[in-house]
matplotlib code that plots the C-alpha trace (Angstrom):
import matplotlib.pyplot as plt

x = [16.0, 14.8, 13.9, 13.1, 9.9, 8.2, 8.5, 7.0, 5.3, 4.6, 2.4, 1.1, 3.0, 3.8, 4.2, 4.9, 3.8, 3.4, 0.1, -0.5, -4.4, -6.3, -4.1, -5.5, -5.3, -4.8, -1.4, 1.5, 5.0, 7.8, 10.1, 13.1, 14.9, 12.2, 8.9, 6.6, 4.4, 0.8, -1.2, -5.1, -7.9, -9.8, -9.4, -8.0, -11.5, -13.6, -11.4, -12.3, -8.5, -7.9, -10.9, -10.1, -6.3, -7.7, -9.9, -7.1, -4.6, -6.8, -7.3, -3.6, -2.9, -5.7, -7.5, -10.8, -10.6, -11.1, -7.4, -6.1, -5.5, -4.3, -1.6, -0.3, -0.9, -4.4, -4.2, -0.6, 0.8, 3.1, 1.1, 1.9, -0.3, -0.9, -2.0, -3.2, -1.9, -1.5, -2.2, -0.5, 2.5, 3.3, 6.7, 9.3, 7.9, 9.7, 7.7, 8.3, 8.4, 5.6, 3.3, 3.4, 1.5, -0.2, 0.5, 3.6, 3.3, 3.7, 0.8, 0.4]
y = [6.6, 6.8, 3.3, 3.2, 1.4, 4.3, 8.1, 11.2, 13.7, 16.2, 14.3, 11.8, 8.5, 7.2, 3.4, 0.7, -2.9, -6.2, -8.1, -11.8, -12.3, -15.3, -15.5, -17.5, -14.0, -10.5, -9.6, -6.8, -8.4, -6.2, -5.9, -7.9, -6.7, -4.9, -3.5, -4.4, -7.4, -7.5, -10.8, -10.2, -12.8, -11.2, -12.8, -10.7, -10.3, -7.4, -5.1, -7.0, -7.4, -3.6, -2.8, -5.2, -4.0, -0.4, -1.3, -3.4, -0.6, 2.0, -0.2, -0.6, 2.8, 3.9, 6.2, 6.3, 4.2, 7.4, 8.3, 5.5, 6.1, 3.5, 5.6, 3.0, -1.0, -1.5, -4.8, -6.0, -7.3, -4.3, -1.2, 2.3, 4.1, 7.3, 7.3, 10.7, 11.5, 8.2, 8.1, 4.6, 3.1, -0.8, -2.2, -1.0, 2.6, 5.2, 8.4, 11.5, 15.1, 16.4, 13.4, 13.1, 9.9, 9.4, 5.7, 3.8, 0.1, -3.3, -4.6, -8.0]
z = [4.9, 1.5, -0.3, -4.1, -3.6, -1.9, -1.4, 0.3, -1.8, 0.7, 3.3, 0.6, 0.2, -3.2, -2.8, -5.2, -4.6, -6.0, -5.5, -5.1, -5.9, -4.7, -1.5, 1.8, 3.6, 3.0, 4.1, 3.8, 3.3, 3.9, 0.9, 0.5, -3.0, -4.4, -3.7, -0.9, -1.5, -1.0, -0.8, -1.2, -1.1, -4.2, -7.8, -10.5, -12.3, -13.5, -11.1, -7.9, -6.8, -7.4, -5.5, -2.7, -2.7, -2.3, 0.7, 2.3, 1.8, 3.5, 6.6, 6.8, 6.5, 8.6, 6.1, 4.1, 0.9, -1.3, -0.2, -1.7, -5.4, -8.2, -10.3, -12.6, -12.8, -13.4, -15.1, -13.8, -10.6, -10.1, -9.1, -7.8, -5.4, -3.6, 0.1, 1.0, 4.3, 5.9, 9.7, 10.2, 8.6, 8.0, 8.6, 6.1, 5.6, 7.7, 8.5, 7.0, 9.0, 6.9, 7.1, 11.0, 11.1, 14.6, 14.9, 13.6, 14.2, 13.0, 10.9, 9.5]

ax = plt.figure().add_subplot(projection="3d")
ax.plot(x, y, z, "-o")
ax.set_aspect("equal")
plt.show()
């Protein structure tokens, strides 16, 4: 299954998300007619939201923070990121044969 909000680039995952800063908790929400939504607690000030987003996604995909790269959307809510060889996938993303994640499960 291929969705327009994510794609595999070899073993790397390119994902588009819509970010809601200043949320009450960090949370991954499955897409409903558009990209996945991510709620983060950090404010959108001085790059804090982007840094927090990278940290949250690194935890979500079970990779190092350096393996989550912001490709576009530095100052907006809509962002495109590369996750280098994710080891775990959140709901809504299907594994790629080349990626072979070790664990696929639901994460809130």
